[in-house]
MIVEX-387992 format. One record per residue: residue in one letter; x, y, z of N, C-alpha, C in turn. Coordinates in steps of 0.1 Angstrom, whole numbers, plus 5000, padded with zeros to 4 digits. Layout:
<nodes>
AXYZXYZXYZ ...
</nodes>
This chain:
<nodes>
M731434282084732634192088733334142075 I734734152076735534112064735533962064 M735233912052735233762050736233722040 P736833602040737833562031737233562016 Q738033582007737633581993737133441989 R737833341994737333201992736633152005 A735733062003734933012014735832922023 F735532912035736232822044736032672039 N737032592041737032452037736732432022 S737332532014737132522000738332461992 N739332422000740532361993740232231986 T740732211974740632081967741531981974 A741331851970742131751976743631771973 D743931811961745331831957745931951965 E745132051967745632171975745932131990 I745032051995745232002009746431912009 A746731831999747931751999749131841999 L749131951991750232041991750532112004 L749432152010749532222023750032132034 D749432012034749931912044751331862042 A751731852029753131822026754131932031 S753632052030754532162035754632162050 I753632112057753632102072754531982076 R754431872069755231752072756731772068 G756931862058758331872053758531762042 D757531722035757631612025758031672012 L759331682010759831751998759431671985 P759531541984759131471972757631501968 A756831501978755331531975755231671970 I755931761976755831901972756231911957 K757331851954757831861940756831801930 Q756231691934755231621926754031711923 L753531771934752331851933752631981926 L753732041927754032161920754232121905 A754732011902754931961888753531951881 K752531921889751131901884750532041881 G751232151885750732281882750032351894 L750132291906749532361917750232491921 D749432581925749932711929750732701942 P752032751941752832741953752332831964 D751432931961750833021971749432981974 T749132851973747732801976747432841991 P746332911993745932952006745232842014 D745632822026744932722035743632782040 M742532732036741232782040740532702051 R741332622058740732522067740432582081 E741032692084740832752097741232892097 D740932962109741333102111742633102119 P743733172115743833262103743833182090 W743233242080743233182067744333242058 N744433192046745433242036746833212041 V746933112050748333062053748832982042 T749933022036750432952024751432842028 P751732752018752732652021754032702026 L754432822020755732882025755632922039 M754532972044754333012058754432892067 H753732782063753732662070755132612072 A755832602061757232542061758232632068 A758032762067758932852074758732842089 G757532832093757232832107757732702114 I757832592106758232462112759732442110 G760332522100761732512098762132412087 H761232382078761632282067762432362056 L763732362058764532442050764532412035 E764532282032764532232018763232262011 V762132252019760832282013760732432010 V761232512019761232662017762032692004 K763132632002763932651990763132611978 E762532501978761732451967760532551964 L759832591974758732681971759232821966 L760332871971760832991966761332981952 G761932861949762332831935761132821926 A759932791931758732781923758032921923 K758733021927758233161927757033191937 A757133121948756233151959756433301963 K755333371966755433511969755833521984 V757033581987757533582000756833672010 N756133772004755533872013754033872014 L753433752010752033742012751733732027 A750633772031750333772046749033692048 D748933632060747733562064746633662068 K745433612069744333702072743533652084 S742833732091741933692101740733792103 F739833762111738733852114739233982121 P738534092120738934212127739034182142 G740134232148740334212162740934082166 E741234002156741833872159743233852153 G743833952148745233942143745233942128 G746133862122746333862108747433952103 G747833942091748834022085750233972087 E750433842091751733792093752233722080 T753533732077754133672066754933552069 A755633492059756433372062757533412072 L758033532071759133582080758633592094 H757433632096756833632110756833492115 Y756433392107756333252111757633202115 A758733232107760033182110760533252123 A760233382125760633452137760033392149 T758833352148758133292160758833172165 S759233082156759832952160761332962160 G761933072156763433092157764233012147 H763632982136764432912125765233012117 V766533032121767333132116767733102101 G768032972098768332932085767232962075 T766032932079764832962071764733112069 A764933192080764733332079765833392069 R767033342069768033392060767633372045 L767033252043766533222029765433322025 L764533352034763433442031763933592029 L764933632037765533762036766233772023 K766933672019767633672006766733681994 A765433631997764433631986763633761987 K764133861995763533991996762334002005 A762333922015761233932025761234062032 D760134122034760034252040760234242055 V761434282060761834272074761034362083 N760334462077759634552085758134542083 K757634432078756234412076755534412089 V754434502091753734512104752434442103 S752234352112750934282113750034352123 Q748834302124747834372132748234382147 F748434262153748734252167750234242171 S750834152165752234112169753334212164 G752934292154753834392149754834332139 T756134372140757034322130757634192133 P758334122124759034002127760034022139 L760634132140761534162152760734152165 A759534222165758734212178758334072181 V758033992171757733852173758933782179 A760033802173761233732178761633772192 V761433892195761733942209760733872219 G759433872215758433812224758633662226 E759333592216759533452218760933422223 Q761633522227763033512232763933442223 Q763833472210764633412200765833512197 T766833512206767933602206768733602193 E769033492187769733482175768933542163 M767633512164766733572153766733722154 V766633772167766633922169767933982163 Q769033922165770333972160770233972145 L769833862139769733852124768833952118 L767733982124766734072118767334222120 L767934252131768534382133769634402122 E770434292120771534302110771034322096 N769734292094769134302080768134412079 G768334512088767534642086766234652094 A766034562104764834572111764734702119 D763534772118763334892125762834862139 Y763634902149763334862162762234952169 D761735052161760735132167759335122160 L759235032150757935012144757034942154 A755734982153754734932163753634852156 G753034762164751834692159750734782156 K749934752146748934842141747834872151 E747434772159746334782168746834812183 T747934742186748434762200749334882202 G750034922191751035022192752334982199 W752434852202753634802209754834792200 T755934852204757234842197757934712202 P759034672196759734552201760234582216 L760534702219760934732233759834722243 H758534752239757434732248757334582251 V757534502240757334352242758434302252 A759734342249760734302258760534342272 A760034462274759834522288758734442294 F757634422287756434352293756834212298 E757534142289757934002292759033992302 G759734102305760834102314762134042308 F762234052295763433992288764534102287 F765334102298766334202299767334212288 E767834102284768934092274768334152261 S767134122257766534172245766334322246 A765834372258765634512260766934592259 K768034532265769334592265769834602251 L769634502243770134502229769434612221 L768134622223767334722215767634862219 V767834882232768135022237769535062232 N770534962232771834992228771935022213 R770934962206770734992191770135132188 G769535182199768835322197767335322198 A766735212203765335212204764835322213 N763635372210763035482217762535432231 V763135472242762735422255761435482259 N760935592252759735662256758635642246 A758735552237757635522228756335492235 K755235542230753935512237753135422228 D752435322234751535232227750135302225 S749235232220747935282217747135342230 G747535292241746935342254747835442261 G748935482255749835582261750835522270 Q750935382270751835322279753235312274 T754235342282755635342278756335202282 P757535172276758235052280758435042295 F758735162302759035152316757735102323 M756635152320755335102326755234952324 D755534902312755434762310756434682319 A757634742319758734672327758334672342 A757734772347757334782361756234672364 H755534632354754534532355755034382353 S756334372348756834242345757434172357 P757734042355758333962366759833992368 N760434072359761834102359762034252360 L762234302372762334452373763734502369 E764634422366765934462361765834562349 T764834522340764534602328764134742332 A763234752342762734882346763834972351 F764734922359765935002364766835042352 F767034952343767834982331767235092323 L765935092321765235192313765335332320 I765335332333765435462341766835522338 K767835432338769235472336769435522321 H768535482313768735522298767635612294 G767135692303766335812299764835792299 A764335692306762835682306762235802312 D761235852306760435972311759535932322 L759935962334759235912346758036002349 E757836112342756636192343755536152333 A755836052325754836012315753635952321 A752435972315751235912320750435842308 E749735742311748835682301747635772298 L746835732288745735802285744735812296 D744735712305743835712316744435772328 G745635842326746235912337747135832346 T747235702344748135622353749635662350 T750335702360751735752359752735642361 C754035682358755135582361755235552375 L755035652384755035632398753935532403 M752835542397751735452400752035312396 W752735292384753135162380754235112389 A755135192393756135152403755535102416 V754535172420753835132433753234992430 M752534982419751834852416752834732415 S754134762412755134652412755234592426 G754934672436755134622450756634632455 N757434692446758934682449759334822455 D759634832468759934962474761235022468 K762234942463763434992457763135062444 L762135012436761835072424761035202426 V760235202436759535332440760535432444 S761435392453762435492457763235542446 E763535462436764335512424763535612416 V762335582415761435682407761335812415 L761135802428761035922436762336012436 K763435942434764736012434764836112422 H763936092412763936172400763036292401 G762436312413761636432415760336432408 V759736322406758436312399757336372408 N756236412402755136472409754436352416 V754536352430754036242438752536252439 N751936372436750536392438749736402425 A750336352414749536352401748336252403 L747236292397746036202398745736142385 D745136022385744735962373743336012369 N742735962359741436012355740235982364 E740535892374739535862384739835942397 G740836032397741136112409741936032419 Q742635932415743435852424744835892423 S745535892434747035922435747835792436 A749135812436750035692438749835642452 L749535732462749335682475748035602476 D747035632469745835562468746135412463 F746935402453747335272448748035192459 A748935252467749635182477748735132488 I747735222491746735182502745835072497 R745435082484744534972478745234842478 D746534842475747334712474747934672487 E747634742498748134712511749634702512 L750334812508751734822508752234922518 P752334892531752634982541754035052539 E755034972535756335032534756335142522 I755635112512755635202501754735322505 Q753735302512752935412517753835512525 S754635452534755535532542756535612533 L757135552523758035622513757335732507 L756035712503755335812496754935932505 R754535902517754236002527755436092530 K756636032531757836102534758136202522 A757736162510757936242498756836342496 G755936352505754836452505753636412497 A753436272496752336222488751036232497 K749936252490748636262496747636172488 T746536142495745536062487744736162478 G744036102469743136182461742136262469 A741636202479740636272487741236392494 E742536372499743136482506743536592497 L743736562484744036662474742936742469 R741736682470740536752465740136862475 P739736982469739337092478738137062486 P738037102499736837072507735637132501 K734537062503733237122498732737232507 R732237332501731637442509730237392515 A729937442527728637412533727537472524 A726437402524725337452516724937592521 G724737672512724337812514725437902518 S726637852519727737942522728138032510 K728638152513728938242502730438262502 R730938292490732338322489732538472493 R733738492499734038622504734838702493 
</nodes>
C-alpha cells in the first residue's frame, strides 16, 4: 500500500494555521505566516486526500487574493493531491477551481502555467471535472485555453463527453461534440458516450449522439450492446431510433442474453413488440437445440 511520505496529523501548529487561513481566505494571516518562512506548498496531512496545499484549498473556495499571494510566494501550481490506490488523488489546484466553478481563480492559475490537461486518477482532467459539475463558464474557459476534450481518467477511462452523457448534461455534450470530441470513445469497460446517455435521465443527449455518428454496433467488454442500453432506458422512441440504423438485433452479451431478453426481464411489452417486429429473438431461441443423447450426426 502506498503511504504518504509524511505521517498523518504531522503538521506543525504554524502549518495548520497557514492551511486554515487559506481555507478561511484570511489574507493578513497568510502574509504573516509566509513572512515567517513557511512553505507556501505546505501539505495538509490531516485527512485523505493528503498533500492538499494552501493553493488547492484557496482555489477550490475561490479566495482570489489568497491565490494571488500564494502564487507570488512561488507556490507550485501543478502539485497534485494524493490518496490511497482506488480512492482517487492526482488533482491540482486547477481541478479544485474547476469543481467549484471559480473562473477568476482558474484564470490566475492558467496564467501561472497550470497544466490544463493534468489527468487525475478518477475524475480525469479539469475539463471533465467542470463538465461533471455543470460549470459551463469554466468549461468554456478551459476549452479556450487548450483543454483536450478527449483525455480520459486514468482508472475510469471516462472522457469529458462520457461525463456529460452520463449526467444527462445536454448543453455540455453539444459543446464538446461541436468542438470535435470523439463520440465513440470507449472507457475502461468498453462503454461509449451513447451507452452512458441511454442510462441518463436526459435522453436528448442520446438522440443527439446518434445524429452525430455514434457507433450503434459498439459493445462493452461484457458484450452489452447499444441496443441493449436503449432497451434498458425503457424508452420505445430511443429503441426505434436505434433499430432504424439496422443494428444486429440478435447480438448476445457474454452471458448469452439478447436485447429481447433485456426487454422481457425489465417487463417492457411495447419494446418487446418493437424488437419482435425487427426479428429479435431471445438468447434461448438463438441457441442451437441440443441433440438427444446417443444421437449421431448424419
